C-alpha positions in Angstrom: 42.9 105.6 20.2 40.4 104.0 17.9 37.6 101.8 19.3 36.8 98.3 18.0 34.4 99.7 15.4 37.0 101.9 14.0 39.6 99.2 13.9 37.2 96.9 12.0 36.5 99.7 9.5 40.2 100.3 9.0 40.8 96.6 8.4 38.0 96.5 5.8 39.4 99.5 4.0 42.9 98.1 4.1 41.8 94.7 2.8 39.8 96.5 0.0 42.9 98.4 -1.0 45.0 95.1 -0.9 42.3 93.3 -3.0 42.6 95.9 -5.8 46.4 95.9 -5.6 46.3 92.1 -6.0 43.9 92.3 -8.9 46.2 94.9 -10.5 49.2 92.6 -10.1 47.3 89.8 -11.8 46.2 92.2 -14.6 49.8 93.3 -15.3 50.9 89.6 -15.4 48.0 88.9 -17.8 49.1 91.7 -20.0 52.8 90.8 -19.8 52.3 87.2 -20.6 50.0 88.0 -23.5 52.2 90.6 -25.2 50.2 93.7 -24.4 52.8 96.0 -25.9 52.3 94.3 -29.3 48.8 95.8 -29.3 49.4 99.0 -27.3 52.4 100.4 -29.2 51.0 100.1 -32.7 47.7 101.6 -31.4 49.6 104.6 -29.9 51.5 105.1 -33.2 48.3 105.1 -35.1 46.7 107.6 -32.7 49.7 109.9 -32.9 49.4 110.0 -36.7 45.7 110.9 -36.4 46.1 113.2 -33.4 49.7 114.6 -33.3 49.0 116.4 -30.0 48.3 113.1 -28.2 51.0 112.6 -25.5 50.7 108.9 -25.3 54.0 107.1 -24.6 55.5 104.2 -26.5 57.2 101.7 -24.3 59.9 99.0 -24.5 59.0 96.0 -22.3 61.6 96.7 -19.6 60.5 100.3 -19.2 56.8 99.3 -19.1 57.2 96.5 -16.6 59.6 98.6 -14.4 57.1 101.5 -14.2 54.2 99.1 -13.4 56.3 97.3 -10.9 57.2 100.5 -9.1 53.5 101.6 -9.2 52.5 98.3 -7.7 55.1 98.5 -5.0 54.0 102.0 -4.0 50.4 101.0 -4.0 51.1 98.0 -1.7 53.1 100.3 0.6 50.2 102.7 0.8 48.0 99.9 2.3 49.8 100.6 5.6 48.0 104.0 5.7 44.6 102.4 4.8 44.9 99.9 7.7 45.9 102.8 10.1 42.9 104.9 9.0 44.9 107.9 7.8 42.4 110.3 6.3 44.5 111.6 3.4 44.3 108.2 1.7 40.6 108.6 1.0 41.1 110.6 -2.3 43.6 108.0 -3.4 40.9 105.4 -2.9 38.7 107.1 -5.4 41.6 107.8 -7.9 42.9 104.2 -7.8 39.5 102.6 -8.0 38.3 104.8 -10.8 41.5 104.3 -12.9 41.2 100.5 -12.4 37.5 100.6 -13.2 38.1 102.5 -16.4 41.0 100.1 -17.3 38.8 97.0 -16.8 35.9 98.5 -18.7 38.2 99.5 -21.6 39.4 95.9 -22.0 35.9 94.5 -21.8 34.7 97.3 -24.2 37.3 96.3 -26.8 36.2 92.7 -26.5 32.6 93.5 -27.0 33.2 96.0 -29.8 35.8 94.0 -31.8 35.1 90.5 -30.6 38.8 90.1 -30.1 40.5 89.3 -26.8 43.2 91.8 -26.0 46.0 91.2 -23.5 44.5 91.9 -20.1 41.0 90.8 -21.0 41.1 87.7 -18.8 41.9 89.7 -15.6 39.7 92.6 -16.3 36.7 91.2 -14.4 39.0 91.1 -11.3 39.8 94.7 -11.8 36.1 95.6 -11.9 35.3 93.6 -8.8 38.3 95.0 -6.9 37.5 98.6 -8.0 33.9 98.3 -7.0 34.8 96.9 -3.7 37.3 99.7 -3.0 34.8 102.3 -4.2 32.1 100.9 -1.9 34.5 101.3 1.1 35.6 104.7 0.0 31.9 105.9 -0.1 31.8 104.9 3.6 34.6 107.4 4.4 32.1 109.8 5.9 31.9 107.2 8.7 35.7 107.2 9.1 36.4 107.4 12.8 38.9 109.9 14.1 41.9 107.8 15.0 42.8 110.1 17.9 39.5 109.4 19.7 37.8 106.2 20.8 
């Protein structure tokens, strides 16, 4: 059984996970409401012409939103393991946080480079904050208590 200190840490890690999941939901809504695929699909087509080996998919809206919805559902379900202090979730912390950090930076980078807002730009700062918060908790995983001992 985990002591009070361990329970507090697990709650913090669980809430950090949920915070990034919530930022991701807002980001997907931002992209969907601002017609992200109208920017994404032509960009992928142009990249495929220049780099034929590029394996970037082109999406119809229903496929895109269904895949993102399934990913979001799975990510929210994984929060159960973060709140329980299951150790195998630690690598997922890093993967999820880094992917969202890169995603947020990419949106902001396009804005700074081109001066144009792309769908998802408004919610990108939330991704950055959520990813940094999750990474900061992941770096504390060396302090992760053993859930079988108090």
